[in-house]
C-alpha positions as CSV (number, residue, x, y, z in Angstrom):
1,X,29.8,24.5,-35.8
2,X,26.0,24.8,-36.1
3,X,24.1,22.0,-37.8
4,X,20.6,21.6,-39.4
5,X,18.6,18.6,-38.0
6,X,15.3,17.3,-39.2
7,X,13.2,16.3,-36.3
8,X,9.7,14.9,-36.9
9,X,9.7,16.6,-40.3
10,X,10.9,20.0,-38.9
11,X,14.3,21.5,-39.7
12,X,16.0,22.8,-36.5
13,X,19.3,24.5,-36.2
14,X,21.3,23.3,-33.2
15,X,24.6,24.3,-31.6
16,X,27.2,21.6,-30.8
17,X,27.2,20.5,-27.1
18,X,30.5,19.4,-25.7
19,X,31.0,16.1,-23.7
20,X,31.2,18.3,-20.5
21,X,27.5,19.0,-20.6
22,X,26.2,15.4,-20.1
23,X,29.0,14.7,-17.7
24,X,28.1,17.8,-15.6
25,X,24.4,16.8,-15.7
26,X,25.3,13.3,-14.7
27,X,27.2,14.4,-11.7
28,X,24.3,16.7,-10.6
29,X,21.9,13.8,-10.9
30,X,24.0,11.5,-8.9
31,X,24.4,14.2,-6.2
32,X,20.7,14.7,-6.2
33,X,20.0,11.0,-5.8
34,X,22.5,10.8,-2.9
35,X,20.9,13.7,-1.2
36,X,17.4,12.3,-1.4
37,X,18.5,9.0,0.1
38,X,20.5,10.6,2.8
39,X,17.3,12.5,3.8
40,X,15.0,9.5,3.4
41,X,17.1,7.2,5.5
42,X,17.7,9.6,8.5
43,X,17.0,7.5,11.6
44,X,14.9,8.7,14.4
45,X,15.8,8.9,18.1
46,X,13.3,7.9,20.8
47,X,13.3,8.5,24.6
48,X,12.2,4.9,25.0
49,X,13.2,1.9,22.9
50,X,9.9,0.4,21.4
51,X,10.8,-3.0,22.5
52,X,13.3,-3.4,25.4
53,X,13.8,-7.0,27.0
54,X,14.8,-5.1,30.3
55,X,11.3,-3.4,30.2
56,X,9.0,-5.9,28.8
57,X,5.7,-5.3,27.0
58,X,2.7,-6.0,29.1
59,X,1.0,-8.1,26.6
60,X,0.8,-8.7,22.8
61,X,-1.9,-10.2,20.5
62,X,-0.7,-13.5,19.1
63,X,-1.6,-15.3,15.9
64,X,0.8,-18.0,14.6
65,X,0.1,-17.9,10.9
66,X,3.0,-17.8,8.6
67,X,3.4,-17.5,4.8
68,X,0.3,-19.0,3.2
69,X,-1.2,-20.1,6.4
70,X,-4.6,-18.5,7.1
71,X,-7.4,-19.0,9.5
72,X,-9.7,-18.1,6.5
73,X,-9.1,-21.7,5.4
74,X,-10.9,-24.2,7.8
75,X,-8.3,-26.9,7.0
76,X,-5.4,-24.8,8.4
77,X,-3.9,-26.4,11.5
78,X,-0.8,-25.0,13.2
79,X,1.5,-27.6,14.8
80,X,2.5,-27.3,18.4
81,X,6.3,-27.0,17.4
82,X,5.6,-23.8,15.5
83,X,3.6,-22.3,18.3
84,X,6.3,-23.2,20.8
85,X,9.0,-21.5,18.6
86,X,6.8,-18.3,18.7
87,X,6.1,-18.4,22.3
88,X,9.7,-18.9,23.3
89,X,10.6,-16.0,21.2
90,X,7.8,-13.8,22.6
91,X,8.9,-14.7,26.1
92,X,11.9,-12.5,25.6
93,X,9.8,-9.4,25.2
94,X,6.6,-10.0,27.1
95,X,4.9,-11.9,29.8
96,X,1.5,-12.2,28.3
97,X,-0.2,-13.0,25.0
98,X,-3.7,-12.5,23.8
99,X,-5.4,-15.1,21.6
100,X,-8.6,-14.6,19.6
101,X,-9.8,-18.1,18.9
102,X,-9.2,-21.8,19.7
103,X,-9.5,-23.0,16.1
104,X,-6.6,-23.9,13.6
105,X,-4.5,-25.4,16.5
106,X,-4.8,-22.3,18.9
107,X,-6.3,-24.4,21.6
108,X,-2.8,-25.6,22.2
109,X,-1.5,-22.2,23.3
110,X,-2.2,-22.5,27.1
111,X,-0.5,-25.9,27.4
112,X,2.5,-24.6,25.4
113,X,2.6,-21.4,27.5
114,X,2.7,-23.5,30.6
115,X,5.6,-25.6,29.0
116,X,7.5,-22.5,28.1
117,X,7.0,-21.0,31.4
118,X,6.5,-17.3,32.4
119,X,3.7,-16.6,30.0
120,X,0.2,-15.8,30.8
121,X,-2.8,-16.1,28.3
122,X,-5.7,-13.8,27.7
123,X,-7.8,-16.6,26.3
124,X,-10.1,-15.4,23.4
125,X,-13.3,-16.9,22.2
126,X,-14.3,-16.2,18.6
127,X,-18.0,-15.5,18.4
128,X,-19.9,-15.3,15.1
129,X,-23.5,-15.8,13.9
130,X,-23.0,-19.6,14.1
131,X,-24.7,-20.3,17.5
132,X,-23.7,-24.0,17.8
133,X,-20.0,-23.0,17.2
134,X,-20.2,-20.3,19.7
135,X,-21.3,-22.6,22.4
136,X,-18.7,-25.2,21.4
137,X,-15.9,-22.6,21.6
138,X,-17.2,-21.2,25.0
139,X,-17.2,-24.8,26.4
140,X,-13.6,-25.3,25.3
141,X,-12.4,-22.0,26.8
142,X,-14.0,-22.9,30.1
143,X,-12.2,-26.3,30.0
144,X,-8.8,-24.6,29.2
145,X,-9.2,-22.2,32.1
146,X,-9.8,-25.1,34.6
147,X,-6.9,-27.2,33.1
148,X,-4.4,-24.3,33.2
149,X,-5.0,-22.2,36.3
150,X,-2.5,-19.4,36.6
151,X,-1.8,-19.6,32.9
152,X,-5.2,-18.5,31.6
153,X,-5.7,-15.3,33.5
154,X,-8.9,-14.1,31.9
155,X,-11.3,-15.0,29.1
156,X,-12.4,-12.6,26.3
157,X,-15.7,-13.6,25.2
158,X,-16.0,-12.4,21.7
159,X,-14.0,-9.9,19.6
160,X,-15.7,-7.1,17.7
161,X,-18.8,-9.3,17.0
162,X,-21.0,-6.2,17.6
163,X,-18.9,-4.2,15.2
164,X,-19.4,-6.9,12.6
165,X,-23.1,-7.1,13.2
166,X,-23.0,-10.9,13.7
167,X,-24.7,-11.0,17.1
168,X,-27.2,-9.0,19.0
169,X,-26.3,-7.3,22.3
170,X,-28.8,-9.6,24.2
171,X,-27.3,-12.7,22.8
172,X,-23.8,-11.5,23.6
173,X,-24.6,-10.7,27.2
174,X,-26.2,-14.1,27.6
175,X,-23.1,-16.0,26.5
176,X,-20.9,-13.8,28.6
177,X,-23.0,-14.5,31.8
178,X,-22.9,-18.2,30.9
179,X,-19.1,-18.4,30.7
180,X,-18.7,-16.1,33.7
181,X,-20.8,-18.6,35.8
182,X,-18.5,-21.5,35.0
183,X,-15.0,-20.0,35.6
184,X,-13.1,-18.4,38.4
185,X,-11.1,-15.9,36.1
186,X,-12.3,-12.5,35.1
187,X,-14.5,-12.4,32.0
188,X,-14.6,-9.5,29.4
189,X,-15.7,-8.7,25.9
190,X,-13.5,-6.8,23.4
191,X,-14.6,-4.2,20.8
192,X,-13.8,-0.8,19.4
193,X,-14.4,1.9,22.0
194,X,-17.3,3.5,20.3
195,X,-19.4,0.2,20.4
196,X,-19.0,0.1,24.2
197,X,-20.7,3.5,24.3
198,X,-23.4,2.2,22.1
199,X,-24.0,-1.0,24.0
200,X,-23.6,-0.1,27.6
201,X,-25.5,-3.1,28.9
202,X,-22.5,-5.2,28.1
203,X,-20.7,-3.3,30.8
204,X,-22.9,-4.8,33.6
205,X,-22.1,-8.4,32.4
206,X,-18.2,-8.2,32.3
207,X,-15.6,-8.0,35.1
208,X,-13.6,-5.5,33.2
209,X,-13.9,-3.4,30.0
210,X,-11.6,-4.3,27.0
211,X,-11.5,-1.6,24.4
212,X,-9.7,-1.2,21.1
213,X,-8.1,2.1,20.2
214,X,-6.5,2.1,16.7
215,X,-5.8,5.7,15.8
216,X,-4.9,4.8,12.2
217,X,-8.4,3.3,11.7
218,X,-10.5,5.9,13.4
219,X,-13.3,7.5,11.3
220,X,-11.1,10.6,11.3
221,X,-7.6,9.2,11.2
222,X,-5.2,10.4,13.8
223,X,-1.6,11.2,12.8
224,X,1.2,9.2,14.3
225,X,2.5,12.1,16.4
226,X,-0.8,12.5,18.1
227,X,-1.6,8.8,18.4
228,X,-0.4,8.3,22.0
229,X,-2.2,11.3,23.3
230,X,-5.4,10.2,21.4
231,X,-5.2,6.7,23.1
232,X,-4.8,8.4,26.6
233,X,-7.8,10.7,25.9
234,X,-10.1,7.9,24.8
235,X,-9.0,5.7,27.9
236,X,-9.8,8.6,30.2
237,X,-13.1,9.2,28.4
238,X,-14.0,5.5,28.8
239,X,-13.0,5.5,32.5
240,X,-15.5,8.2,33.1
241,X,-18.2,6.5,31.1
242,X,-17.6,3.2,32.8
243,X,-16.6,3.8,36.5
244,X,-15.8,1.1,38.9
245,X,-14.2,-1.4,36.5
246,X,-10.8,-1.6,35.0
247,X,-10.3,-0.4,31.4
248,X,-7.9,-2.7,29.4
249,X,-6.7,-1.4,26.1
250,X,-7.1,-4.7,24.3
251,X,-5.7,-3.5,21.0
252,X,-3.5,-0.5,20.0
253,X,-0.6,0.0,17.7
254,X,0.4,1.3,14.4
255,X,1.1,-0.3,10.9
256,X,4.6,-0.2,9.5
257,X,3.6,-0.5,5.8
258,X,0.5,0.5,3.7
259,X,-1.4,3.4,2.3
260,X,-2.0,6.7,4.0
261,X,-5.4,7.6,5.4
262,X,-5.6,11.4,5.5
263,X,-2.6,12.3,7.6
264,X,-2.1,8.9,9.2
265,X,1.1,7.4,7.5
266,X,2.1,3.7,8.0
267,X,5.8,3.5,8.3
268,X,8.6,1.8,10.3
269,X,9.5,5.0,12.2
270,X,5.9,5.9,12.9
271,X,5.2,2.4,14.3
272,X,8.3,2.6,16.5
273,X,7.3,6.1,17.7
274,X,3.7,5.2,18.5
275,X,4.5,2.0,20.3
276,X,7.2,3.7,22.3
277,X,5.0,6.6,23.3
278,X,2.0,4.4,24.2
279,X,4.1,2.1,26.4
280,X,5.6,5.1,28.1
281,X,2.2,6.5,28.9
282,X,1.0,3.1,30.2
283,X,3.9,2.9,32.5
284,X,3.6,6.4,33.8
285,X,-0.2,6.3,34.3
286,X,-0.3,2.6,35.4
287,X,-2.9,1.3,33.0
288,X,-2.8,-2.1,31.2
289,X,-2.2,-2.2,27.4
290,X,-2.1,-5.0,24.8
291,X,-0.3,-4.2,21.6
292,X,-1.5,-5.6,18.3
293,X,0.4,-7.5,17.3
294,X,3.3,-9.9,17.9
295,X,4.0,-11.1,14.2
296,X,3.0,-9.5,10.9
297,X,0.0,-11.5,9.5
298,X,0.1,-11.8,5.6
299,X,-3.3,-13.4,5.5
300,X,-5.0,-10.1,6.8
301,X,-4.0,-8.4,3.5
302,X,-6.8,-10.3,1.8
303,X,-9.3,-8.5,4.1
304,X,-7.6,-5.2,4.8
305,X,-5.1,-4.6,2.0
306,X,-1.3,-4.1,2.5
307,X,-1.8,-2.2,5.8
308,X,-3.6,-5.2,7.4
309,X,-0.5,-7.4,7.3
310,X,2.0,-5.1,8.9
311,X,1.1,-4.4,12.5
312,X,3.6,-6.9,14.1
313,X,6.6,-6.2,16.3
314,X,8.3,-9.0,14.4
315,X,8.2,-9.6,10.6
316,X,6.4,-12.6,9.3
317,X,9.2,-14.1,7.2
318,X,12.5,-14.1,9.1
319,X,10.7,-13.6,12.5
320,X,13.1,-10.8,13.3
321,X,12.3,-8.0,15.8
322,X,11.7,-4.9,13.7
323,X,13.3,-2.6,16.3
324,X,16.2,-4.3,18.1
325,X,17.3,-2.2,21.1
326,X,20.2,0.1,20.6
327,X,19.9,0.1,16.7
328,X,18.9,3.1,14.7
329,X,15.3,3.1,13.4
330,X,15.0,4.1,9.7
331,X,12.1,3.8,7.2
332,X,14.7,2.3,4.8
333,X,17.2,0.1,6.5
334,X,18.7,-1.0,3.1
335,X,18.9,2.6,1.9
336,X,22.5,2.2,0.7
337,X,21.6,-0.7,-1.7
338,X,18.6,1.4,-2.9
339,X,20.8,4.4,-3.5
340,X,23.5,2.4,-5.3
341,X,20.9,0.8,-7.5
342,X,19.4,4.2,-8.3
343,X,22.7,5.7,-9.2
344,X,23.4,2.7,-11.4
345,X,20.1,3.2,-13.3
346,X,21.0,6.9,-13.6
347,X,24.3,6.2,-15.1
348,X,22.7,3.5,-17.5
349,X,20.2,6.1,-18.8
350,X,23.1,8.5,-19.6
351,X,25.1,5.8,-21.1
352,X,22.3,4.6,-23.3
353,X,21.8,8.2,-24.5
354,X,25.5,8.6,-25.2
355,X,25.9,5.2,-27.1
356,X,22.8,6.0,-29.1
357,X,24.5,9.2,-30.5
358,X,27.5,7.2,-31.7
359,X,25.4,6.3,-34.8
360,X,24.0,9.8,-35.3
361,X,25.6,12.6,-37.2
362,X,24.5,15.5,-35.0
363,X,24.8,16.7,-31.4
364,X,21.6,17.1,-29.4
365,X,20.7,20.5,-28.0
366,X,21.0,21.2,-24.3
367,X,17.3,20.7,-23.7
368,X,17.5,17.1,-24.8
369,X,20.3,16.4,-22.3
370,X,18.3,18.3,-19.6
371,X,15.4,16.0,-20.4
372,X,17.6,12.9,-20.0
373,X,18.9,14.3,-16.7
374,X,15.4,14.9,-15.4
375,X,14.3,11.4,-16.3
376,X,17.4,9.8,-14.9
377,X,17.3,11.6,-11.7
378,X,13.6,11.0,-10.9
379,X,14.0,7.3,-11.8
380,X,17.2,6.9,-9.9
381,X,15.9,8.6,-6.7
382,X,12.6,6.6,-6.7
383,X,13.9,3.2,-7.8
384,X,14.5,2.1,-4.2
385,X,11.2,3.3,-3.1
386,X,9.5,1.5,-5.9
387,X,11.3,-1.7,-5.1
388,X,10.5,-1.4,-1.4
389,X,6.8,-0.8,-2.2
390,X,6.6,-3.7,-4.7
391,X,8.1,-6.0,-2.0
392,X,5.7,-5.1,0.7
393,X,2.5,-4.4,-1.4
394,X,2.6,-7.3,-3.8
395,X,0.2,-10.0,-2.6
396,X,-0.2,-13.3,-4.6
397,X,0.9,-13.9,-8.1
398,X,-1.5,-11.2,-9.5
399,X,-0.1,-8.6,-7.1
400,X,3.6,-9.4,-8.1
401,X,2.7,-9.2,-11.8
402,X,0.8,-6.0,-11.4
403,X,3.3,-4.0,-9.4
404,X,6.2,-5.6,-11.1
405,X,5.0,-4.6,-14.5
406,X,4.6,-1.1,-13.4
407,X,8.0,-0.9,-11.9
408,X,9.6,-2.5,-15.0
409,X,7.8,0.3,-17.0
410,X,9.3,2.8,-14.6
411,X,12.8,1.4,-15.3
412,X,12.4,1.1,-19.0
413,X,10.7,4.4,-19.7
414,X,13.7,6.7,-18.8
415,X,16.0,4.4,-20.8
416,X,14.0,4.3,-24.0
417,X,12.9,8.0,-23.6
418,X,16.6,9.0,-23.3
419,X,17.2,7.3,-26.6
420,X,14.4,9.2,-28.2
421,X,15.4,12.5,-26.8
422,X,18.9,12.6,-28.0
423,X,17.8,11.7,-31.6
424,X,14.9,14.0,-31.7
425,X,12.2,11.3,-31.7
426,X,8.7,12.0,-30.2
427,X,6.6,9.8,-28.1
428,X,4.6,7.3,-30.1
429,X,0.8,7.1,-30.1
430,X,-1.1,3.9,-29.5
431,X,-1.9,3.9,-33.2
432,X,1.8,3.5,-34.0
433,X,1.7,0.3,-31.9
434,X,-1.8,-1.1,-32.5
435,X,-3.3,0.8,-35.5
436,X,-3.9,-0.5,-39.0
437,X,-0.9,-2.3,-40.4
438,X,-0.6,-0.2,-43.5
439,X,-0.5,3.0,-41.4
440,X,2.3,1.8,-39.2
441,X,5.9,3.1,-39.5
442,X,7.6,0.8,-37.0
443,X,11.0,0.9,-35.5
444,X,12.3,-1.1,-32.6
445,X,12.4,2.1,-30.5
446,X,8.8,2.8,-31.4
447,X,7.6,-0.7,-30.4
448,X,9.3,-0.9,-27.0
449,X,8.5,2.7,-26.2
450,X,4.9,2.3,-27.3
451,X,4.5,-1.0,-25.3
452,X,6.0,0.6,-22.2
453,X,3.6,3.6,-22.6
454,X,0.5,1.3,-23.1
455,X,1.4,-0.8,-20.0
456,X,1.7,2.4,-17.9
457,X,-1.5,3.8,-19.2
458,X,-3.5,0.6,-18.4
459,X,-2.1,0.3,-14.8
460,X,-2.5,3.9,-14.2
461,X,-6.2,3.8,-15.3
462,X,-6.8,0.6,-13.3
463,X,-5.4,2.2,-10.1
464,X,-7.2,5.4,-10.6
465,X,-10.6,3.6,-11.0
466,X,-9.8,1.6,-7.9
467,X,-9.4,4.7,-5.8
468,X,-12.8,6.0,-7.2
469,X,-14.8,2.8,-6.5
470,X,-13.0,1.0,-3.7
471,X,-10.3,3.2,-2.2
472,X,-10.1,2.0,1.5
473,X,-7.5,-0.7,0.9
474,X,-5.6,0.2,-2.2
475,X,-2.0,1.5,-2.2
476,X,-0.8,4.6,-3.9
477,X,1.7,3.8,-6.8
478,X,3.4,7.2,-6.6
479,X,7.0,6.0,-6.9
480,X,6.9,3.6,-9.9
481,X,4.2,5.7,-11.7
482,X,6.4,8.8,-11.4
483,X,9.5,6.9,-12.8
484,X,7.4,5.9,-15.9
485,X,5.4,9.1,-16.6
486,X,8.0,11.9,-16.0
487,X,10.2,10.6,-19.1
488,X,6.9,10.4,-21.2
489,X,6.0,13.9,-20.3
490,X,9.5,15.3,-21.1
491,X,9.5,13.4,-24.4
492,X,6.1,14.5,-25.4
493,X,7.5,18.1,-25.6
494,X,9.1,16.9,-28.9
495,X,5.8,16.2,-30.5
496,X,4.6,18.8,-33.1
497,X,1.0,19.8,-32.5
498,X,-0.3,18.7,-35.8
499,X,-2.9,16.1,-36.9
500,X,-5.9,14.8,-35.1
501,X,-6.0,13.8,-31.3
502,X,-6.3,10.0,-31.1
503,X,-9.4,8.8,-29.3
504,X,-7.6,6.2,-27.1
505,X,-5.2,8.8,-25.6
506,X,-8.2,11.2,-25.1
507,X,-10.2,8.5,-23.2
508,X,-7.2,7.7,-21.0
509,X,-6.5,11.4,-20.5
510,X,-10.1,12.1,-19.5
511,X,-10.5,9.1,-17.2
512,X,-7.2,10.0,-15.4
513,X,-8.1,13.7,-15.0
514,X,-11.6,13.0,-13.6
515,X,-10.3,10.2,-11.2
516,X,-7.6,12.5,-10.0
517,X,-10.2,15.3,-9.1
518,X,-12.3,12.8,-7.3
519,X,-9.4,11.2,-5.3
520,X,-8.0,14.6,-4.4
521,X,-11.4,15.5,-2.8
522,X,-12.0,12.1,-1.3
523,X,-8.5,11.6,0.3
524,X,-8.0,15.0,1.7
525,X,-5.2,17.5,1.4
526,X,-3.2,15.9,4.3
527,X,-2.6,12.7,2.4
528,X,0.7,13.4,0.5
529,X,0.6,10.0,-1.1
530,X,-2.7,10.9,-2.7
531,X,-1.6,14.3,-3.7
532,X,1.6,13.0,-5.3
533,X,-0.2,10.2,-7.1
534,X,-3.0,12.5,-8.3
535,X,-0.3,15.0,-9.6
536,X,1.2,12.2,-11.7
537,X,-2.2,11.2,-12.9
538,X,-2.8,14.8,-14.1
539,X,0.7,15.0,-15.6
540,X,0.1,11.7,-17.5
541,X,-3.4,13.0,-18.6
542,X,-1.8,16.1,-20.0
543,X,0.9,14.1,-21.7
544,X,-1.7,11.8,-23.4
545,X,-3.9,14.7,-24.3
546,X,-1.0,16.2,-26.4
547,X,-0.8,13.2,-28.5
548,X,-1.5,13.5,-32.3
549,X,-2.3,10.8,-34.7
550,X,-0.3,12.1,-37.7
551,X,3.4,12.4,-37.4
552,X,6.5,11.7,-39.6
553,X,8.9,9.3,-38.1
554,X,12.5,8.8,-39.2
């Protein structure tokens, strides 16, 4: 039998909807979530295992720092036992490690490598603008090469010091020649390949040329599927530019986590693919390559954002190899847990909507249940991605609070919006939450829904501004933001277009729309993380723009 409902002051005639409707929509939602995760978790197959103990990696960059340990703190000193644990583990996959410095306990590496047996060391000297420290480090490297002959196989005098602008070419050449005159092992310098072309006089001073080729960090980022061919093309170009001396690729690899740069996507599968293909090329074409790097380095995130901490072949916490031979490689190894949690959230959203109706004398129209289904499906499908991103992208207490708050908003939004949808309540405005006391008509639902909306708006605005003013190292919050915004957008359709547009919502809407336009232009059309995030910014902007200050609440 049809009923009259009064929703936000408007009388509406609705037809009863049987229990079959929400149950059918729930089953469709659960099926959609399962399909999404089946697709996301599909493993890749590679012709060559990225890491294979039977076919060892030629050399890997090694830094021993774990957890809160950081070379940015002068007092950090790594004990010999910790280094020995790492080197014994690395011996299983490689016969060579490259170091960058002799500070923070790294001067112990040659002695421990000799103790472990079977490991060679490309000994690095860290050069900077501090001349006294440079000479001190050079003298120490010379001593280590004499104390551990056969272990220290070459000395790398400086790492990207020209790129950082901390030393002139003339001063660099001078210290290279000084070291070279005191040792019997080959001496080189390491920098990105473009800086070798700009400073050709360094070529005359070294025994071999060490170049860095990082497709992800190129001025025009290279997609993962083209990364290996890009590395080979640059190596051939450098061989022509610097004939007569060996070209060592001193750094190459791919990050497993972090934000996209144009079409370059950090991911576990992309890292495995790039490493596998580069090592295959090196073996086929007989050139030396050093991978960056052995272990993920959390401290680099302070300088380079999330992506800086995830170039390792081993994770930094459990020290586990990311790609054990013979095991499938998936971007989401824990996808079954993520899918289960997402389905649980979906069921919870429907259950909350159903329980809310037990106290109401009407049956919602089909559009209300459809809105619940859309909210529950989007939240359930994206929950695992949001959790995964929060785990990998949160850095420090502030980072955990920031991304945790957004994820919590993404979980609460579909739950509270489902309640509001089935009872015909519209999305509250900021005035309902923070306006003059005499004008408030509060309810518990208004309070929690308004607070969730406010948290989402503040974080959305902060991230949007970050992409405008300092975009290079910031992550795109597409998953958690979508979880929060889609229910708001659906619920806003319940709002009658009467009254004045609140200034707070208007400001947020304008900011998000303008930022989205700039980010779309700045990030390029190949960056799907940017496109997705900006689409949600625009949806949120439209949702907030529809807000009206005057409304009648039940």
